N, C-alpha and C positions, 0 to 999 in steps of 0.2 A: 722800403717802400711801402709798407704798411700805413706810416706814418703820414704818408700823403694821401692815403685815401680819404675823399672829401665825406664827412659826415651829414647826409641827408633823410631826413623821415620819410618814409616810404609813400607817405601822401604828398609829398613836396618833391619828389625826384621829376615827373613831370613837368612842374612850375620852374622848376632849377634848370633843366634843360632848355627849356625856350629864354631863360634868361642868358644862358651860355652863348645860344645861337645867335641872340640879339646883339651882345656884347661882340660876339666874333664878325659879325655883319657891318657893324660900326667900325672894326678895326681894319676891314676889307675895303671900307669905303663905299660900302653899297648901300644904297637908298631905297628901299622898297614903295611900290604903289599902296597907299591905306586900304584900299578896295580890296586887293588880291593880297597883302600882306600875311594874313593869317594862313592863307593855302601854299604860299613860298615855305613859311616857317615849319608847319607841318608835313611837306615835303622833305625837309631837309633834316627834319628829326625822326622822321621815320628812317631816312636812307644814310644821314649822317653824311650827305653830298650838297655840299655848299653850290656846286654847279648850277642847281636849280634856281639860284637866285637870278641867274644868267639867261636859262634855257626854257622857262616857262612862259609860253606866248598866251596872252588872253584877250580874245577879240573885246571890243569894245561892249561895255555894260553887261558883260557876260555873267558875274557873279549875281547880280539881282537877278536877272534872267533865268537863271538856274534854280535860283532860291523860291522864285514866283511857280516855276515849272513843279518842284516838288510840292509846295503850297497847294497846289492842283491836283496832287495826288500823281501825278505821271511817273510812270514806274523806271526804273535804272536797268538797263541790260547790259549784261557784262559778257565777255569772251571766255573767261575762265570761271571754275567753280572756286578758286583760289580768290580771285575777287570780290567774288559774290559773298564767300565766307568772312570777308572782312570789313564787309560794308554793316555800319549799324541799324541793322534792322528792325530794330525795338524805337529806336527814334526817327526810323523813316515810318514805320507803321502808324506815327501819331498824327501823319497828314494824309492818311489814307493809300501809302505808296508801297511797293516791294521792290524785290530784287529778281530778276528772272535771267537765266544762264540756262541755252539750249543746247549747249555743247556735248553733252552726254546723253541727248535724246536720240533713241533709235530711229525715229522718222528723218533727223539730221543725219545722221550716219549714213542711212541708206541715201539720201538725197545727195551728198557729197560723193558717196561711190558712183551713183547714177552719172552725176555730172562731170565727174573727172576735177573735183575741187576739193579744197578743203574742208574742215568740219567748221572753221570761222567764218566761212564763205557763206555756207549753207545755213549757219545760223542768223545769220545777217537777214538770207532770204525770208527765213522763217520769222523773225522778228516785223521784217516788212510786211508780210502777209497779215499779221494781226491786225492792221490798221489802226494802230493806236499811237496817241503821242507816245514818244520815248525819249531818255537820255541812254546815250551810250557810252559806257565807259570800256574802253578798248588798252589792255594792259600787257597782250601779248602776241597778238597777229596782227600784221602789218596788211595781210590779206582781207582781214577784217575792215580794215581803213578804206582798202580799194574799192572794196565792194558797197560800203557806203556812199564812197563819192560815187560810183555809178550808179546806185539806187536815187542818188539825190537828184546827178544830172538827168536820168530818167523820169523825175518827177513822182515818184512812187513812195519816198518818205520826206519828211521835212522835220528833223529831230530838232528836239528842244537845245540838246547840247551833245556837243562829243567830244569827251576827254581820250585823247589822242598821245597814249603814252606806253606804246608798244617798246619791248626791248630787246635788241639785236643786231644782226649785221645784215641779212639780207632783205633789201625793200625796206627797211625800217624805215631808214631819211626820207625816202621818198613817199612812202606812205603820208609821212606826217605833212610833208609838203602839200600833197593833194589836198589835204584839209583845210591848212591856212588857206587855199586858194579859192576856198568857197566864202566869197564876202559875207552872203548873208545867212550862215549857221555858225552861229554861238559854238565855241570851242576853246577849249584848255589843251595845249598841245606843248608837250615837251621836246624840243628840237633835237636833234640828233640821234644818238644811237641809246640813251638811257632812258630807263622806265620801269615797267613792270607791273604785275596785277597789283603789288603793294602800293605803289604810287598811285593809279587808279583808284584803289578802296580807299587810299589815304583822302584824296582830293574829295571825293563823294562825301567821307567823313566831315573834312574841314568846311563843307558847305554846310552840313545839317548841325554842325555845333555852332554853326554863327548866325541860326534861327531862333 
């Protein structure tokens, strides 16, 4: 088995990984859109799951719209501390932007308890109350997506981008479809049950690395 180990320099591992991904996509007959190709490949690289080549849905022009928002210093709001930790904050800071997560805030916990909601819902309400432009990266809580949908319909927020990639079984598929139904809201959605905070962070970083 040792003889089968591929010898790759540490500095070349990521490059080699992307070469393998490109080769396997070609073997599968998958042709990716040039605009979104690097995002799809980074999601595959993060998860080793080639299903993202089919399940990721991008609204028209979303990549350029997202990069323009980052250049303007629009913050990224996540629904998990894990997602926040995974985003390249140093690169983001170059554009005067930052990552915010309100899930651990005491006032969010109090608001959720008072209103009988999840902390994810309360954190989206807190984000809306800021009155700022924002990119939302949701990798865990479908209730966050449902609340975002409601806030948009109520005219309380107008997100620059929604990354909708929660993972799980309860209302995950339905919440993603709600976001896809918002024709005027730029979004990147992983249809189906798969996703996660690592995928949400991965997409944010993929956007940053293209800038």
